[in-house]
C-alpha positions in Angstrom: 129.3 -130.9 110.0 127.7 -133.1 113.1 126.6 -131.1 116.0 128.0 -132.9 119.4 128.0 -131.3 122.3 128.7 -133.9 125.2 130.8 -136.6 124.9 133.5 -139.0 127.7 136.9 -139.1 127.1 139.7 -141.1 128.7 142.8 -139.4 129.4 146.5 -140.8 130.9 149.6 -138.9 131.0 152.8 -140.4 130.8 154.7 -142.4 133.2 158.6 -141.6 134.6 161.3 -142.8 133.2 163.2 -145.1 135.8 167.1 -144.2 137.1 169.8 -145.3 135.8 172.5 -147.4 137.6 176.1 -146.6 135.9 179.5 -146.4 136.9 182.0 -144.5 134.7 184.4 -147.1 133.4 187.1 -146.0 131.5 190.7 -146.6 130.7 192.9 -145.4 133.2 190.1 -143.9 135.2 190.6 -145.6 138.6 188.2 -144.0 140.4 185.2 -143.6 137.8 182.6 -143.4 140.2 178.4 -143.6 139.5 177.4 -141.8 136.5 173.9 -142.7 136.1 171.1 -140.2 134.8 167.9 -139.7 136.0 165.1 -140.8 133.8 162.7 -137.9 131.4 159.4 -137.0 132.9 156.2 -138.0 131.3 153.9 -135.9 129.0 150.9 -134.0 130.6 147.8 -134.3 129.6 146.3 -130.5 128.2 142.8 -129.5 127.4 142.8 -125.9 125.3 140.1 -123.9 123.9 141.1 -122.8 120.4 139.0 -120.9 117.6 136.9 -122.3 114.7 135.2 -125.1 116.8 131.5 -124.9 117.6 130.6 -128.8 118.5 132.5 -131.9 119.8 132.0 -134.0 116.9 135.9 -135.2 116.8 135.8 -136.3 120.0 133.7 -139.0 118.7 135.9 -140.9 116.9 138.7 -140.2 119.3 137.8 -141.0 122.9 141.5 -142.1 124.3 144.2 -139.4 124.6 147.6 -141.3 126.3 150.6 -138.9 126.2 154.2 -140.7 126.0 156.1 -142.0 128.9 159.8 -140.5 129.7 162.6 -142.2 128.9 165.1 -144.1 130.9 168.5 -142.4 132.1 171.6 -143.7 131.1 175.5 -143.9 131.8 177.6 -140.8 131.3 174.9 -138.5 132.9 172.5 -138.6 130.1 168.6 -137.8 131.5 166.1 -139.5 129.5 163.7 -137.3 127.1 160.9 -136.5 128.5 157.3 -137.6 127.2 155.6 -135.5 124.8 152.3 -133.5 126.0 149.0 -134.4 124.2 146.5 -131.5 124.1 143.0 -131.9 123.5 141.8 -129.0 121.6 138.1 -128.1 122.3 135.5 -125.2 121.5 135.4 -121.9 123.5 132.6 -123.0 126.0 133.1 -126.1 126.6 133.2 -127.4 130.7 135.4 -130.3 131.5 133.5 -132.6 134.0 134.6 -135.3 136.2 133.7 -138.9 135.7 130.1 -138.5 138.0 129.4 -135.9 134.8 128.2 -133.4 138.0 131.3 -131.8 139.3 133.0 -128.6 137.1 136.7 -129.1 137.2 137.3 -126.4 135.0 135.2 -123.9 132.3 136.9 -122.9 129.4 135.1 -119.4 128.6 138.3 -117.5 126.5 139.8 -118.0 123.6 143.1 -119.4 124.3 142.8 -120.7 127.7 144.5 -123.9 128.7 144.5 -126.3 131.7 146.3 -129.4 132.9 144.4 -132.5 133.0 146.8 -135.2 134.2 150.3 -134.3 135.1 153.0 -136.9 133.8 155.2 -138.6 136.6 158.4 -137.6 137.7 161.4 -139.2 136.7 163.4 -141.6 139.0 166.8 -140.8 140.3 170.2 -142.4 138.8 172.4 -143.5 141.1 174.8 -140.5 140.7 172.1 -138.3 143.0 172.4 -141.0 146.2 176.8 -140.6 145.9 177.9 -139.6 149.4 181.1 -139.5 151.5 179.5 -142.8 153.0 178.4 -144.4 150.0 180.5 -143.7 146.7 179.5 -146.7 144.7 175.8 -146.2 145.4 174.0 -149.2 143.8 170.6 -147.4 143.8 167.8 -145.5 142.1 164.4 -144.8 141.7 161.7 -146.0 139.5 159.7 -143.3 137.8 156.1 -142.0 138.7 153.9 -143.5 137.1 151.0 -141.3 134.8 147.3 -140.2 136.2 144.6 -142.2 134.6 141.0 -140.4 134.5 137.7 -140.5 132.9 136.2 -137.8 132.0 133.1 -135.5 130.4 133.3 -132.3 128.0 129.7 -130.5 127.3 129.7 -128.0 125.3 127.8 -124.5 126.2 127.5 -122.6 123.1 128.4 -118.2 123.9 125.8 -116.5 122.6 124.3 -113.2 123.7 120.9 -114.0 122.8 119.0 -117.1 123.4 116.2 -118.2 121.3 113.4 -119.6 123.4 109.5 -121.0 122.4 107.8 -123.5 121.1 108.3 -125.4 118.0 107.4 -123.6 114.9 107.3 -120.3 117.0 109.4 -118.4 114.6 113.3 -119.1 115.9 115.2 -119.9 112.8 113.0 -117.6 110.8 113.9 -114.7 112.8 118.0 -116.4 112.9 117.8 -116.5 109.1 116.3 -113.0 108.6 118.4 -110.7 110.7 122.0 -113.1 109.9 123.5 -114.7 107.6 122.9 -118.2 109.2 120.8 -120.7 107.3 119.2 -122.9 109.4 116.4 -125.3 108.2 113.1 -124.1 108.1 109.4 -125.8 107.3 106.3 -126.0 108.2 106.3 -129.2 110.6 107.5 -129.2 114.5 111.5 -129.8 115.3 112.6 -128.5 112.1 115.6 -127.7 114.5 117.2 -130.7 115.8 120.4 -129.2 117.4 122.0 -125.1 118.0 122.6 -123.1 115.7 124.6 -119.5 115.9 124.0 -116.2 114.1 126.1 -113.4 114.1 123.5 -110.2 113.5 124.4 -106.5 113.3 122.1 -103.3 114.7 123.8 -99.7 114.6 127.5 -100.7 113.9 127.0 -103.5 116.8 127.1 -107.3 116.6 126.2 -109.9 119.0 125.6 -113.7 118.7 122.2 -115.2 118.8 121.6 -119.1 119.8 119.0 -120.5 118.1 118.1 -123.9 120.2 115.5 -126.4 118.9 111.8 -125.8 120.4 110.5 -126.7 123.9 107.2 -128.4 124.5 105.3 -129.2 127.8 107.2 -131.9 129.5 110.4 -131.3 128.4 111.9 -131.5 131.7 110.8 -135.4 131.7 112.4 -136.0 128.4 109.6 -135.1 125.9 110.4 -134.1 122.2 114.1 -133.2 122.7 114.2 -132.7 126.5 116.2 -129.9 128.2 119.1 -131.3 126.7 120.0 -128.3 124.6 118.7 -125.5 127.4 122.3 -125.4 128.7 123.4 -123.3 125.4 121.4 -120.3 126.8 122.6 -120.1 129.7 125.8 -118.1 129.1 123.4 -115.1 127.2 122.8 -111.9 128.7 119.0 -112.2 127.6 116.4 -114.4 126.2 114.6 -113.7 123.3 110.9 -115.6 123.7 109.2 -115.9 120.7 105.7 -116.5 120.5 103.3 -117.6 117.7 100.5 -114.8 117.5 98.2 -117.5 115.5 98.4 -120.1 117.9 94.6 -121.0 119.2 96.2 -121.5 122.8 99.2 -118.4 123.0 98.8 -117.8 126.4 99.0 -121.5 127.1 102.1 -121.6 124.9 103.6 -118.8 126.7 103.2 -120.9 130.3 104.8 -124.0 129.0 108.0 -122.3 128.0 108.3 -120.3 131.4 107.3 -123.5 132.8 110.0 -125.5 132.0 112.3 -122.7 132.6 112.0 -123.0 135.8 111.7 -126.9 135.8 115.2 -126.8 134.3 116.5 -124.8 137.7 119.4 -122.3 138.2 119.4 -118.6 137.0 117.5 -119.2 133.8 114.6 -118.1 134.5 115.5 -115.4 136.6 117.7 -114.5 133.0 116.8 -111.0 131.7 114.1 -111.7 129.1 112.5 -110.1 126.1 108.7 -111.1 125.0 108.0 -110.8 121.4 104.7 -111.7 119.5 105.9 -113.1 116.2 103.6 -113.6 113.2 101.8 -110.3 113.5 101.2 -110.0 109.1 99.2 -112.8 109.6 96.7 -111.2 112.2 94.6 -108.3 111.4 94.5 -105.1 113.6 92.1 -106.4 116.3 93.4 -109.9 116.4 96.6 -108.3 116.9 95.4 -106.0 119.6 93.3 -108.6 121.6 97.0 -111.3 121.2 99.1 -108.4 122.6 96.9 -107.2 125.2 96.4 -111.3 126.6 100.2 -112.0 126.2 101.0 -108.6 128.6 98.5 -109.5 131.3 100.2 -113.2 131.1 103.7 -112.1 131.0 103.1 -108.9 133.1 105.9 -107.1 131.3 106.0 -105.3 127.8 105.6 -107.4 124.4 107.1 -106.5 121.4 105.1 -107.0 117.9 106.8 -108.5 115.0 107.2 -110.9 111.9 110.2 -112.3 111.0 109.4 -113.5 107.7 108.0 -110.2 106.6 111.0 -108.3 108.5 108.6 -106.3 110.0 109.8 -104.9 113.2 113.0 -106.9 113.5 115.0 -104.1 113.6 113.4 -102.7 116.8 113.7 -106.1 118.6 117.5 -106.2 117.9 117.5 -102.7 119.0 116.0 -104.2 122.2 118.3 -106.9 122.6 121.5 -105.2 122.2 120.3 -102.6 125.2 119.6 -105.3 127.4 123.4 -107.0 126.3 124.9 -103.6 126.8 123.1 -103.3 130.3 124.5 -106.9 131.5 128.0 -105.6 130.6 127.7 -102.7 132.8 126.4 -105.1 135.5 129.5 -107.4 135.5 131.8 -104.5 135.0 131.3 -103.0 138.3 130.7 -106.5 139.6 134.3 -107.2 138.8 135.0 -103.5 140.3 133.7 -104.3 143.5 134.7 -107.7 143.9 137.8 -107.8 146.7 141.2 -108.0 146.1 142.5 -111.6 146.6 146.5 -112.7 146.8 
């Protein structure tokens, strides 16, 4: 299945049916009076977050979504049939943006969420509604309201607990394959990962989701490499895991490259909790490992963990550290929700 995380859709709700002008005409009934029914309401356009989807590829083959119009009213006080709604089924984590591609209309972060994107038009009144003591034979009815037509953007941001960051060939896909059942492409050349991958990992009877995105390079915010296109997929993560290649001759520069790109991306991504991991330690001797760890500690100003994803050295310790950060993030979120003032 191909991966698509940004697409444009065109939607239109149904128009309401027109009201009917009709009079009761039956044998032996001298004063039948008006009996024109109302028009049916037009169908609405909805978006719903469903399970089992992790891409917007379905919207590449269908971009236009038009709800049905309501049927007009009929005689004998018969109301027209309402138009059928239409539902856009999207993955959890999809943002619905206005045509300017900046204004967020709704963020589908929970399974089963529904939002109405365009309401159907109301049906018009038949002449039965206009009957009065002074106008007992009205020949007036209302037309149905027009539908709403909009152009929207759908942008997917994968929901994961941990986001993997690093230069190409830092070992992100290898780590994901070593700790989960995910099978991302792994090779000895840059940019083997062309789209995000998700993997579910388990440690100490707890499970969480890790997102692996394509590697960043210097100048990604200017569009180099694959650019910043996929950084949005780690915006929702509780913690970021920064993998640094311990065999690189420019290890410290590699570390600063990723940090600079996070800062250039903006938002709160650069301030998100982050764990720095020195990878590929199986290819270093003791002296090289001590030197690389000291240099990376000095550059990061924090704790540096050591790991070899391919040899599965210290992978469990790294997973436990990630789980601890996830638990702390959930505690902070619960505390924030409890402190929030009540609003009607």
